[in-house]
N, C-alpha and C positions, 0 to 999 in steps of 0.2 A: 325359202327359209332365211338365206343370207340377206335378201332384200329386206325382209321383215325385221331382222336383227339390226341391220344398218339404220332403219327408221327409228327403232327404239333407242339406239345409242345417240342418234342425232337429236331426238326429243329430250333425252336426259341432258345432253350438252347444253341445249337451249335453256332448259330449266335452271341449270347451274349458273349459267351466265346471268339470267334474270335475278337469281338469288344474290349474286355479287354486285348487283347494281347496274346491269345493263350490258351493252355490247362490249366485247373485248376491245382493249386499246390496241391501235395499230402498232405493229413493231417498227422500230427505227430502222434507219438505213444501215447497210453493211452488217447486219446481224446484231447491232447494238439495241438495247431496250429503249423504247420511246421515252422521252423526257416527261410526257404527260402521264405515264403510268405511276400511280401513287406508291411511294415507298411504305405507306402505312396500310396498304391493302391487306385485309384479313383481320386487323385489329378491331376491337369492339368499342363503339362510341355510343354515348347517350346524348340525344339532342336536348338542348334547353328551350327549344322552340322560338328562339330569337336570333337565329343565325349563328349561335355559338353551341359548343358541345363539350362533353367531358370524355376523356379517354378512360374506359372502365375495365378493359381486359385484353388478354393476349389473343383471344379468338383463335383463328387458324394461322396466325402469323408464325413463321418458322425461321425467320432470319436471325443471324448472329450479331449484326450491327444495326441497332435500331436508331433511326434519326427522326426525332419528333420536331416537325417544323410546319408552321403555317396553318393549314386547314386539313380537315378530314377528307377522305375520298368523296364524301358527299358535298364538299365545299364549305362546311361550317368551320368557323374559327375555333381552334382548340384553346380553351381557357383553363383547364384543369386536368390533372391525372388523378383518378379516383383512389380512395383509400384501398390499400391492398390490391390494386389493379393487376399487378404482375406477380403477386405472391407465389412463390414456388416455381417460377419460370426458370428453367435451366438452359434454355437455348441462347439467351442474350448474353453476349460477351462484352460488347461496347455500346454505350449509350451516349448519344449527342442530342442536346436540346438547343435548337437554333432558331432565331428570328421569331420568338413568341413571347407573350406575356401570360404567364399561367401560375397556378398553385399546384404543387405536388403534395398530395395529402398523405397523412400518416401511413407508414408501412407500405407505400406504393410498390417498392421493390424488395420487400421482405423475403428473405430466403431465395433470392436470385443468386445461387451459389457460384455461378460462372461469370457473373458480371464483374469485370476487373477495371474498366476505364469509364470515367464519367466526364463529359465535356459540355460546358455551357458557352454558347456564342451568341452575341448580339440579342440578348434576351433579358426580360425582367422576370425574376423567378422568386417564389416563396417556397421554402422547403419546410414542411411540418415535421412532427415528431417521428424519429426513427425511420426515416425514409429508406436508409440503406442497411438497416439491421440484418445481420446474418447474410450479407453479400460477401464478394471477394474483391471489392473495389480497392485498388492499390493507388490509383492516381486520380486527382480531381483537378481539372483545368478550367479556369474561368477567364473569358476574354470578352472585353467590350460589353459587359453585362452589369445588371444590378441584381444582387442576390441577398435575400434575407433568410438566414438559416435558423430554424427553431431548435428547441431543446432536443439533444441527441440526434440532430439531423444526420451527423456523420458518426453514427455509432457503428463501429466496425473494428474487427481485429486484424485487418489486412492493410489498412490505409497507410501509405508510406509518405506521400507528398501532396501538398496543395499548392498550386501555382496560379497566381492572379495577375492579370494584365489589363490595363485600361478599363478598370471596373470599379464599382462601389459595392463592397461586401460587408455585411453586418452579421457577425457570428453572435447569436443570442446566448443567453445564459445556458451553459451546458451543451452548446451546439456541437462541440468536438469531444468525442468520447472514444478514444482509441489507444490500445496498448502499443501500437506499432508505428504511429505517426512520428516521422523523423524531422521533416522540414516544412515550413510555410515560407514561401517567397512571393514577393509582389513587385510590380513595376507600374509606375504612373497610375496609381489607384488610391482610393479612399478605403481604409480597412478599419473596422471597429470591432473590438472584442468586448462584449458587454458583461460577461460574467465567467465564473470558473468553469472548467471542464476537466477532462481526465486524459493525460497524455504523457505517461511516464517515460516514453522513449524519445520525446521531442529533444532535438539537438540544436536546431538553428532556426532563427527568425531573421529574415533578410528582406529589407524594404528599400526600394530605390525610387526617388521622386514620388513618394507617397505621403499622404496625411494619415497618420496612424493614431488611433485612440485605444488605450489599454486600460480596462477597468481595475478598480481596487482588487488586490489579491489574485489577479487573473492567472499569473504564471508562478506564483509563490510555491516554494518547495518542489520546483521542477528539477529533479536531481540530475537529469541527463543533459539539461540545457547548457551548452558551451558558448553559444554565439548569439548576440543581438546586434544587428547593424541596421541603422536607418541613415541613409545618405540622400539629402535633398528633401524638400517638403517639410513635414512637422511631425513631432511625436509628443502626445499628451499621455503621460504615464501615471497611473493612479497610485494611491497609497499602498505600500507593501506589495506592489504588482509583481516584483521579482525577489521578494524577501526569501532568504534562505535557499537561493539557487546556488548550491555549494560548489558546482563545477563550472559556473559561468566564468570564462577567462577572457573572452573578447567582447568589449562593449564600445561601440562607435555610434555616436549620436551627432553626425554632421548635418544638423538640421535645426530648425526652431524647436526648442525642447522645453517641456514643463514636467518636472518630476515631483510627485507627491511625497508625503511624509514617509520615510523609510522605504522609498521605492526600491532601492537596491540594498537594504539593510542585511547585514550578516551574509553577504556573498563572499565566502571565505577564500575563494580561489582567484578572485578578481585582482589583478595586479596593476592594470592601467585603464584609463578612460579617455577617450578623445571626443571633444566637442567641436562644433564649427564656430564661425565668427558671427553666427546669428544670435538672436535673443534667447537667453537661457534663464529658466526659473528653477532653482534648486530648493525643494521643500525641506522642512525640518528633518534632520537626521537622514537625509537622502542616501548617504553612504555610510551610515553608522555601523560600527563593528565589522567593517570590511578589513580584516586584519592582515591582508596581503597587499593592500593597495599602496603603491609607491609613487605612481605618476598620474596626474590629471592635467590634461592639455586643453585649455579653453581658448587660447588665441586672443583675438580682439573683440570678443563678444560682449554685449551688454548683459550683465549677469545680476540677477536678483538672488541673494543668498538668504536662505532661511537660517534658523538656529541650529547649531551643532551639526552642520551638514556632514562633517567628517569625524564625528564623535567616535572615540576609541579606535581610530585608524592609526597605523604606525607613525611613530615620531619622524621617521625618515621620509614620510610622504612629502613630495614636492608638487606644488600647483603652479603650472605655467599659465600666466594670465597677462595678456597684452605685452608679451615679450619679457616679462619679469617673473622672477621665481619667489614663491612664498611657501612657508611650511604649513603643516596641517592645522596650525592654530589660527590660520587666516579666517 
């Protein structure tokens, strides 16, 4: 009887192995798992019939740290994560996408309530509508990648910080929609903000050696914003991009800078502005109605002044330009 039962169990094991795609991978030395064992084993894929595939579901995967990289267990190149592919998955806590070129379709991680960290490395990524809606994502890290984020791609009530390094990132219209986002920082990157979003808790925007483009009205009426720093690279800031940011107190643009009309209009708490010695374009009424502004330091920059750049600023405003001082009537 025991011999018969052993045969049945052995047969069941063989069938299970066949269902998972063949023989089990050999274990590594000294008890470590073999490098050839796929970290994606158990996930569901849909072949495109041309050597590529789409990741379409959680399948039997039970890991907490999901790394999507390269190819499926069958050796096909992963080019997409399907719509609602991981909807309602509660096991995944950390997600890393590395070394791939793919599209993450709408709602791919909808209601993954324990997902708190999202990292993109060495990848080209398109994020569609509401990819992270109803998740617990707190941090997004982008490194050495190209990312295009669609409408409400970062729709979440838990996001605190976005960090970008050595990357090109395009935030489309409404890409950021978060009650809790506090900071966006970037180094050695190209960052484009195409249109408005929702981020009432945003406090700081900090860019080092970056080329930054900010669309018209992008951060206007951001009541919590206190700090905008761009050091090195360039900043192209659209019309009324920061209008009525009433708590903005620190503004440093030590870079090539172009400011649209009323770019910082009516920023009532702004007391000083510091520019670099690089080329600067100040649009019409760029700092109009900044009624606390008393110091603007420009240095030796080549400056193109629009009309009424400092309209209705305090009479005591002093502009330091090429080592000389001018009043607000300059």
